N, CA, C and O atoms as CSV, one atom per row, in Angstrom:
chain,resi,resn,atom,element,x,y,z
A,1,MET,N,N,0.983,-1.335,0.014
A,1,MET,CA,C,0.071,-0.081,0.012
A,1,MET,C,C,0.879,1.149,0.055
A,1,MET,O,O,1.731,1.244,0.938
A,2,THR,N,N,0.688,2.255,-0.930
A,2,THR,CA,C,1.387,3.386,-0.831
A,2,THR,C,C,0.852,4.403,0.038
A,2,THR,O,O,-0.318,4.503,0.406
A,3,SER,N,N,1.875,5.184,0.346
A,3,SER,CA,C,1.439,6.341,1.168
A,3,SER,C,C,1.030,7.628,0.565
A,3,SER,O,O,1.745,8.000,-0.366
A,4,PRO,N,N,0.025,8.397,0.894
A,4,PRO,CA,C,-0.230,9.446,0.268
A,4,PRO,C,C,0.723,10.684,0.373
A,4,PRO,O,O,0.654,11.690,-0.331
A,5,LEU,N,N,1.582,10.450,1.325
A,5,LEU,CA,C,2.527,11.532,1.694
A,5,LEU,C,C,3.610,11.511,0.353
A,5,LEU,O,O,4.128,12.539,-0.080
A,6,PHE,N,N,3.813,10.353,-0.129
A,6,PHE,CA,C,4.683,10.323,-1.313
A,6,PHE,C,C,4.090,10.230,-2.690
A,6,PHE,O,O,4.692,9.746,-3.648
A,7,ALA,N,N,2.763,10.768,-2.737
A,7,ALA,CA,C,2.086,10.752,-3.971
A,7,ALA,C,C,2.582,11.765,-4.777
A,7,ALA,O,O,2.394,11.592,-5.982
A,8,ILE,N,N,3.194,12.828,-4.427
A,8,ILE,CA,C,3.759,14.055,-5.228
A,8,ILE,C,C,5.272,13.910,-5.271
A,8,ILE,O,O,5.886,14.029,-4.211
A,9,PRO,N,N,5.883,13.682,-6.321
A,9,PRO,CA,C,7.309,13.541,-6.279
A,9,PRO,C,C,7.966,15.027,-6.088
A,9,PRO,O,O,7.672,16.023,-6.747
A,10,LEU,N,N,8.910,14.943,-5.047
A,10,LEU,CA,C,9.420,16.227,-4.563
A,10,LEU,C,C,10.587,16.638,-5.589
A,10,LEU,O,O,10.743,17.822,-5.887
A,11,ASN,N,N,11.205,15.871,-5.991
A,11,ASN,CA,C,12.474,16.044,-7.019
A,11,ASN,C,C,13.467,17.021,-6.501
A,11,ASN,O,O,13.886,17.956,-7.183
A,12,MET,N,N,13.883,16.747,-5.104
A,12,MET,CA,C,14.727,17.514,-4.476
A,12,MET,C,C,16.123,16.919,-4.485
A,12,MET,O,O,16.230,15.700,-4.353
A,13,ALA,N,N,17.170,17.654,-4.627
A,13,ALA,CA,C,18.443,17.220,-4.704
A,13,ALA,C,C,19.087,16.936,-3.337
A,13,ALA,O,O,18.536,17.420,-2.348
A,14,THR,N,N,20.026,16.313,-3.210
A,14,THR,CA,C,20.756,15.804,-1.962
A,14,THR,C,C,20.958,16.997,-1.017
A,14,THR,O,O,20.667,16.862,0.172
A,15,GLY,N,N,21.411,18.084,-1.454
A,15,GLY,CA,C,21.653,19.257,-0.621
A,15,GLY,C,C,20.308,19.811,-0.029
A,15,GLY,O,O,20.190,20.227,1.123
A,16,THR,N,N,19.340,19.763,-0.940
A,16,THR,CA,C,18.012,20.207,-0.320
A,16,THR,C,C,17.521,19.346,0.727
A,16,THR,O,O,17.041,19.863,1.736
A,17,TRP,N,N,17.585,18.071,0.605
A,17,TRP,CA,C,17.115,17.021,1.611
A,17,TRP,C,C,17.859,17.346,2.934
A,17,TRP,O,O,17.279,17.380,4.020
A,18,VAL,N,N,19.111,17.568,2.777
A,18,VAL,CA,C,20.059,17.898,4.018
A,18,VAL,C,C,19.624,19.124,4.585
A,18,VAL,O,O,19.488,19.159,5.808
A,19,VAL,N,N,19.378,20.154,3.897
A,19,VAL,CA,C,18.853,21.413,4.577
A,19,VAL,C,C,17.494,21.124,5.208
A,19,VAL,O,O,17.213,21.616,6.301
A,20,THR,N,N,16.683,20.376,4.577
A,20,THR,CA,C,15.231,20.189,4.949
A,20,THR,C,C,15.239,19.309,6.454
A,20,THR,O,O,14.499,19.482,7.422
A,21,ILE,N,N,16.194,18.452,6.300
A,21,ILE,CA,C,16.397,17.499,7.606
A,21,ILE,C,C,16.883,18.473,8.798
A,21,ILE,O,O,16.289,18.545,9.874
A,22,ILE,N,N,17.953,19.159,8.495
A,22,ILE,CA,C,18.556,19.828,9.572
A,22,ILE,C,C,17.567,20.932,10.060
A,22,ILE,O,O,17.435,21.162,11.262
A,23,ALA,N,N,16.890,21.597,9.119
A,23,ALA,CA,C,15.749,22.577,9.642
A,23,ALA,C,C,14.631,22.025,10.485
A,23,ALA,O,O,14.082,22.652,11.391
A,24,GLY,N,N,14.333,20.770,10.100
A,24,GLY,CA,C,13.236,20.097,10.694
A,24,GLY,C,C,13.624,19.618,12.260
A,24,GLY,O,O,12.859,19.654,13.223
A,25,LEU,N,N,14.936,19.188,12.253
A,25,LEU,CA,C,15.478,18.693,13.614
A,25,LEU,C,C,15.737,19.985,14.380
A,25,LEU,O,O,15.575,19.987,15.600
A,26,GLY,N,N,16.101,21.004,13.785
A,26,GLY,CA,C,16.298,22.296,14.557
A,26,GLY,C,C,15.052,22.757,15.116
A,26,GLY,O,O,15.018,23.109,16.295
A,27,PHE,N,N,14.051,22.788,14.406
A,27,PHE,CA,C,12.796,23.158,14.842
A,27,PHE,C,C,12.193,22.366,15.915
A,27,PHE,O,O,11.590,22.924,16.831
A,28,ILE,N,N,12.332,20.999,15.846
A,28,ILE,CA,C,11.858,20.082,17.067
A,28,ILE,C,C,12.890,20.154,18.181
A,28,ILE,O,O,12.493,19.750,19.274
A,29,LEU,N,N,14.007,20.548,18.113
A,29,LEU,CA,C,14.966,20.923,19.193
A,29,LEU,C,C,14.507,22.256,19.834
A,29,LEU,O,O,14.453,22.376,21.058
A,30,MET,N,N,14.210,23.163,19.061
A,30,MET,CA,C,13.883,24.468,19.738
A,30,MET,C,C,12.435,24.505,20.416
A,30,MET,O,O,12.178,25.079,21.475
A,31,PHE,N,N,11.464,23.736,19.558
A,31,PHE,CA,C,10.374,23.621,20.217
A,31,PHE,C,C,10.425,22.964,21.553
A,31,PHE,O,O,9.733,23.415,22.466
A,32,GLY,N,N,11.272,21.828,21.749
A,32,GLY,CA,C,11.403,21.091,23.147
A,32,GLY,C,C,11.974,22.101,24.081
A,32,GLY,O,O,11.579,22.145,25.246
A,33,VAL,N,N,12.852,22.886,23.644
A,33,VAL,CA,C,13.629,23.853,24.715
A,33,VAL,C,C,12.443,24.905,25.125
A,33,VAL,O,O,12.205,25.163,26.305
A,34,ALA,N,N,11.833,25.399,24.197
A,34,ALA,CA,C,10.737,26.394,24.415
A,34,ALA,C,C,9.704,25.805,25.374
A,34,ALA,O,O,9.320,26.470,26.336
A,35,SER,N,N,9.282,24.675,25.156
A,35,SER,CA,C,8.226,23.915,25.799
A,35,SER,C,C,8.822,23.505,27.249
A,35,SER,O,O,8.020,23.383,28.175
A,36,ALA,N,N,10.036,23.315,27.448
A,36,ALA,CA,C,10.605,23.018,28.713
A,36,ALA,C,C,10.812,24.206,29.590
A,36,ALA,O,O,10.704,24.152,30.815
A,37,GLY,N,N,11.082,25.170,28.987
A,37,GLY,CA,C,11.496,26.450,29.666
A,37,GLY,C,C,10.358,27.457,29.840
A,37,GLY,O,O,10.406,28.389,30.642
A,38,GLY,N,N,9.261,27.178,28.971
A,38,GLY,CA,C,8.125,28.210,28.996
A,38,GLY,C,C,7.183,27.931,30.179
A,38,GLY,O,O,7.060,26.831,30.718
A,39,ASP,N,N,6.538,29.050,30.517
A,39,ASP,CA,C,5.612,29.026,31.560
A,39,ASP,C,C,4.133,29.297,30.973
A,39,ASP,O,O,3.498,30.299,31.299
A,40,TYR,N,N,3.671,28.393,30.142
A,40,TYR,CA,C,2.503,28.655,29.499
A,40,TYR,C,C,1.244,28.669,30.450
A,40,TYR,O,O,0.351,29.468,30.166
A,41,GLN,N,N,1.102,27.904,31.489
A,41,GLN,CA,C,0.067,28.167,32.389
A,41,GLN,C,C,0.062,29.669,32.888
A,41,GLN,O,O,-0.973,30.323,33.013
A,42,GLY,N,N,1.309,30.136,33.154
A,42,GLY,CA,C,1.183,31.608,33.711
A,42,GLY,C,C,0.833,32.482,32.620
A,42,GLY,O,O,0.124,33.468,32.825
A,43,LEU,N,N,1.241,32.218,31.560
A,43,LEU,CA,C,0.796,33.153,30.394
A,43,LEU,C,C,-0.580,32.969,30.183
A,43,LEU,O,O,-1.161,34.015,29.895
A,44,ILE,N,N,-1.300,31.937,30.238
A,44,ILE,CA,C,-2.783,31.865,29.981
A,44,ILE,C,C,-3.299,32.578,31.352
A,44,ILE,O,O,-4.132,33.458,31.135
A,45,ASN,N,N,-3.032,32.412,32.454
A,45,ASN,CA,C,-3.567,33.058,33.544
A,45,ASN,C,C,-3.428,34.471,33.542
A,45,ASN,O,O,-4.307,35.143,34.083
A,46,THR,N,N,-2.327,35.086,32.945
A,46,THR,CA,C,-2.191,36.410,32.916
A,46,THR,C,C,-2.986,37.127,32.067
A,46,THR,O,O,-3.563,38.182,32.333
A,47,THR,N,N,-3.001,36.403,30.831
A,47,THR,CA,C,-3.989,36.833,29.766
A,47,THR,C,C,-5.443,36.840,30.124
A,47,THR,O,O,-6.102,37.829,29.803
A,48,LEU,N,N,-6.017,35.845,30.753
A,48,LEU,CA,C,-7.276,35.751,31.271
A,48,LEU,C,C,-7.559,36.822,32.351
A,48,LEU,O,O,-8.650,37.388,32.406
A,49,GLU,N,N,-6.633,37.062,33.135
A,49,GLU,CA,C,-6.844,38.101,34.224
A,49,GLU,C,C,-6.793,39.656,33.554
A,49,GLU,O,O,-7.547,40.545,33.948
A,50,ASN,N,N,-5.943,39.820,32.644
A,50,ASN,CA,C,-5.863,41.010,31.806
A,50,ASN,C,C,-7.370,41.098,31.067
A,50,ASN,O,O,-8.013,42.147,31.105
A,51,ASP,N,N,-7.801,40.056,30.482
A,51,ASP,CA,C,-9.131,40.206,29.756
A,51,ASP,C,C,-10.295,40.696,30.705
A,51,ASP,O,O,-11.150,41.530,30.407
A,52,ALA,N,N,-10.175,40.059,31.840
A,52,ALA,CA,C,-11.221,40.338,32.820
A,52,ALA,C,C,-11.204,41.742,33.257
A,52,ALA,O,O,-12.264,42.349,33.407
A,53,LEU,N,N,-9.956,42.346,33.489
A,53,LEU,CA,C,-9.797,43.721,33.907
A,53,LEU,C,C,-10.246,44.663,32.729
A,53,LEU,O,O,-10.837,45.728,32.908
A,54,ALA,N,N,-9.925,44.189,31.603
A,54,ALA,CA,C,-10.409,45.081,30.460
A,54,ALA,C,C,-11.860,45.086,30.227
A,54,ALA,O,O,-12.427,46.073,29.759
A,55,ARG,N,N,-12.514,43.926,30.566
A,55,ARG,CA,C,-13.866,43.716,30.334
A,55,ARG,C,C,-14.538,44.721,31.536
A,55,ARG,O,O,-15.442,45.515,31.276
A,56,GLN,N,N,-13.951,44.556,32.888
A,56,GLN,CA,C,-14.564,45.463,33.861
A,56,GLN,C,C,-14.436,47.064,33.489
A,56,GLN,O,O,-15.338,47.888,33.642
A,57,LYS,N,N,-13.381,47.273,33.070
A,57,LYS,CA,C,-12.911,48.626,32.814
A,57,LYS,C,C,-14.077,49.168,31.760
A,57,LYS,O,O,-14.686,50.217,31.966
A,58,LYS,N,N,-14.285,48.410,30.726
A,58,LYS,CA,C,-15.014,48.691,29.526
A,58,LYS,C,C,-16.477,48.695,30.107
A,58,LYS,O,O,-17.214,49.610,29.740
A,59,LYS,N,N,-16.914,47.840,30.901
A,59,LYS,CA,C,-18.309,47.878,31.495
A,59,LYS,C,C,-18.518,49.043,32.427
A,59,LYS,O,O,-19.641,49.526,32.566
A,60,GLY,N,N,-17.540,49.472,33.023
A,60,GLY,CA,C,-17.577,50.789,33.867
A,60,GLY,C,C,-17.769,52.065,33.162
A,60,GLY,O,O,-18.368,53.000,33.695
A,61,GLN,N,N,-17.217,52.136,31.835
A,61,GLN,CA,C,-17.200,53.290,30.988
A,61,GLN,C,C,-18.775,53.450,30.383
A,61,GLN,O,O,-19.196,54.585,30.161
A,62,LYS,N,N,-19.517,52.417,30.158
A,62,LYS,CA,C,-20.713,52.526,29.585
A,62,LYS,C,C,-21.714,53.074,30.627
A,62,LYS,O,O,-22.891,53.257,30.315
């Protein structure tokens, strides 16, 4: 059974494959570093708090 991923010939040279693989691995590595060091829960909480304050402020102006 063939994979639909390979249904379109990419016709890439060896150098292009090397660059694509290095870029892909670099993205995965940097995503892992950002995920490990990021405080996403804090970012979400801060965003929600700021949104609530902005809504209260807007409600008070009307």
